[in-house]
N, C-alpha and C positions, 0 to 999 in steps of 0.2 A: 860384473853383472850390473846392468843399469836398474834404475828405480822401477821401471815398468816390468822388467823380468822378475824382480823381487816381489812385486804386487801379485803377479800371476802365480808365482810359487806359493805365496801365502794362502791364496784362495784354494789352490789344489790341496795343500796340507790341511786346511780347515775342513774341506769336504771329506777327505779321508778320515779325519778325526770324528766327524759327525757320523759317518757310516759305521765306524768302529763302535761308537757309543750306542748305536741303534741295535747292536747285537744283543741277543737275549741273555748273554753272559755278563754284559756290562751292568754295573750297579752304581748309579750316580747318587747325588744327595736327595733324590726324590722322596717325597712322602708316599709310601705305598700302603697297601691294605693287607688284611689278614683274613684267612678262612679257617674256621675252627668248628668243632662239633663233638658230639658224643655218640658212640655206636652201642646200641643195645639189641637184645633179642626180643622175641615176641612177648615175654613176660615182663620186660622192662629192666632185666638185669644187664649190667654193663659187660661188654665183650673186650677184653684185652687182646693184643696180638693180632688184630685184624689189619689187613693191608688196605690202605687208603691211597688211591691215585687220583690226581686232578690233571685236567688237560685244558689249556686255553684254546678255545675253538677257532680263533682267527689266526693264531700263530703256531698252533700245535705244540706249545710249551707244555712239558710234562714234568710233574714232580710227584714223589711218593713218600709215604711215611707209614708208621705202624702205631696203632692205638696203645696208650700206656695202660698201667694196671687199673686205672679208673675208667677205661674205655674212651678217653679223650684223645683228640688229635688236633694239631695246630700247624698251619702253613703260614709263616710270616713273610713279610717283605715281598708281597705279590704285586706285580704290575696291574694297573687298572685293566679290567677285561671281563669277558664272559667265560665261565669255566664249567666243565663237566666233572662231577664227583662220582667215583666208583669205589665201592667197598666190597671186599670178598674175604672169605675164610672157609677152609674145608669144612664140610658138614652143613653149610648154609648156602642159600641162593645168593648170587651176586645182586647187590643193590646199587642203583645208579640214579643220579639226580642231574638233570640237564639245565642249562640256561641259568647258572648261578652268577649273578652280577656282583663283582667285587669292586668296590669303590676305594678311592684313596682315603687315608686317614679314617678308616672304619674297620670294624670287626664283623665279618659276615658269618653267621652261625648256620650250619647245616647239620642237623642231627639225623642220623640214619638208623633204621631198624632192620635187622637181618631176620629172615625166616628160614626155618629148617628146610633142607632140600639139597638138590644137586647144585654144585658150583657152576655147572653149565647153564643153569637157568638164571635169568636176570629179572629183577623186579624194578620197574621204572617208577620213581617217585616224582610226582608232579605238584606237590603241595608248595604253596608260596612261602617265602621267608616271613617271619613275624615282623610287624611294623615297629614293635617296641624293642629297642636294642638294650639288652641287659648286661652286656659284657664290658661296658665302659660308661663313664659318667660325664663326658664332655657334652656341651650344648652347642648346637649349630645346625647346619643344613647342607645337604649335598644337592647341587644342581647339575643334572646330567646333560649330555649332548643334545638330546631331543628337546628338552626344556629350553636350552640355550638358543637353539635354532628356531624354535616355534614361537617363543615369546617376543613381543615387540620391545625393543630396547631403545631408550632415548639416548641423548648425548652421543650421536654418531655410532650407535651400536657398541657401546662400551660394556664389557662384561661386569664392570664394577657396579653397574646399576642393579645387578642381581642381589647385592647385599641387602637391598631393601626388603627382600623376602624373609629375612631372619628377624625374629623378635628382638626388640631393644635397639634397633638402628634408626638413624635419621635418614632422610632423603639425600642421595648423593648430589653433590654440586661441584662445579668447576671452580677451584679456589684461587687461581692466579690468572694472569694475563695470557692471551693467546700466544704471545711471543715466548714467554717463559714456559708455558704449558702447551706446547704445540701438538701433543698427542691427545689432549683433552682428558687427562687423568682426573678422576673424581675423588672427592673427599667426603667422609661421613663420620659421625660420632656414634660410638657404640656403648650402651649402658652408661651414658653420662661421661665417658672418657673423652679426652681431646683426640682429634683426628691424628695427631702425632703418635698416639699410643697404638695405632694399628700396624700390622705387619702383613705385607703382601709378598708371596713367593710364587715362582714359576718352577714347577717340578722340584720343589723343596729348596730352590736357590733364591737367595735374597734379591728382591726386585725393587728395593727402595733406594732413593738418592740418599747420600750420607746425611743430608740436612733433614730427611724425613718429610720434605715438602711435597714430593711427587713420586710417581713410580717410573722406573726406567723404561719399561716396555709394556705396551698395551697390544697383545696379539689380537688378530681378527677372530671373530666368532667362529668362522669355519675351521679354524685351526685348533679349537679347544675340544678336549674330551670331557672334562668336568671342572666344576668350580666348587671347592669345599670351603665353607665359612664356619669357623668355630669361634664362639664368643666367650666361653668360660670353661674352666676345668680341662684345658687342652694339655696334651702330653708335653713333657719337658723338651722333646726334640723340636717342637714348634717354638714355644716361648718367645722371648724378646717382645712382648706386647702386653698392654694392660687392657686393650679393647678387643679387637677381633684379629684372628689370623686367617687370611684368605690364601689358599693354595690352589694354583691353576695347573691343570694337567693338560699337556698338549696331546694331540692325536698322534697315532703311531702307524707305521706301515704294517701290513698284514700279508698273508700268502696270496691274497687277491688284490689286483690293482684297483684303486679307487681314487676318485677325485671329484672336484666340483668347480663350477665357474659361477660367479655372482656379480651383480651390479646394482647399485642403488643411486637414485637421482632425486634431487630437489631443485625446483626452479621457481623463480619469483612469480611466474604466470599462474601458478597453482596456490600461491600463498596470499594471505590477507594483507591489505595495506595497513601500514602503521597509521593509527588514527591521527597522529600529530604530523604526518608527512603528506605533502601534496600529491606525490606519486610513489609508486613502488620502486625502490632501487633495484637495479638489475642484479639478480643473484642466481648462481648456478653452482650446485654441489654434486660431485660425482665421487662415489666410493665403489671400487671394483677390484677384482682379483681372482685368484684361482688357487686350488690345492691339488696335490697329487702325491700318492703313496703306493708302495707295493713291495715285493720281495727283491732282495739282492741275491741271497742264498736262501732257498725255501727252508722254512722251519728254523732258520738260524739268524739271518741278518736282514734288516728291513730299512726302508727309507721313507721319509715323508717330508714334504716341503710346502711352503705357501708363499704367496705374493699378494700384497695389497697396495693399492695406490689411491691417493685422494687428490682431486682437483677441486679447489675451493675458490670461487670468485663471488665474493659477497659484497653487496652494497649496504651501507648503514645509513640511517637517518638520525640526525642529531638536532636538538633544539637549544642552541647556545643563547645566553643572555649577554648582550653587548651593551656596555655603558654608553649613555648619550654623551655628546660633546660637553654639555654642562657638567655632568658628573666627572668627566675626565679632567676638567679645569678646577674642580673643587667646589662647584656650586651645587649643593645638595638640596636646594629649596624645593625641587620637584618632588622630594619625598613627602612633602606635606599633602600632596594630592592623591597619594596612594590610599586604597580602602582601609588599610591598617596603618596608623601613624608609626613611623620608624624612629628608632633611637639612633642618634648620631654621636659617636664617641670622639673625644679629643685625642688625637694620636700621640700628643706629648705627655698627657697624664693618664689616659685610659678612662677618664671620667666621662659619663654621659652628659652631653649638652643638649639643650632643648631649643631648636630653632623657633623663631617667633610664630606663635599660633599653633605649635605642635604639642600635643598632650603626651607627656612622658608616662608610659605604662610599665607595670611590672612585667618582667619576663623570666 
């Protein structure tokens, strides 16, 4: 088998593996969410033994449990998604709550109250979830897909710019050269810690170079589902950080086909001229791509993919200072005519020498 055939075989095997991992039964190292709550009756007394069913509305994922002796229920390790919660027990009306948004690295509380009546009757609950989360002590922020796509992002639409929305963070900046940091990974300090103390994950998988200088992959905004930033009191499963832990969740396929096409353009004709340059250097920047997802086996296996390309032609203007011919031959007498008298150092001793007529000043 030649090298080309081996390459094709590897691509096919990788595609099959990705499809397998998209199955609802697969469980990678992703940081997931939890859905929990307490079931009570009209008097506020807890109800043990009630059946609680949840359904993810986009993939039809179903899970069930029973409330314990204290009327509590917990669904752990849930994928990011929108769920419907239903609670039923003989002698009570069925209670249902729709559009429950479960985020990664968060506990979503949905308390349900059952009313006496026939189980064939259903009471739809439309109350919103409380803004104050009382089931965990970590500090951070969840940025969801609508916020990601609607907010303007600098640095070529890098998701890391969103960390500025979290208290205690500094503005993100590009820390290295374009050659070394070709993806434009950003760095920031959190709560006074070094940028090397941060940890960035994609679906719970380490996304840092071994040197901690950069991130390995910067996915396009259109491929993201949420960005979770935790700056303190995070769970031990996150760890390995003294600053912030940022976990990125990628979008997933659903029972409905969905996709997007996007393109962004910058040209020098619409930009301001560098005040130190005589003309505007020719610059063209294009960022474009597409996403597509859908079902492979309905309610069981899904796919989602994205493609992004960047075409960057940028002209830079510089103002170099070139020594005169006199300076190159060692004649520094022209330094006397500068607005600020200059100190000339003897290269053999390092001691300052004063050319005739030049006032030596403290520096």
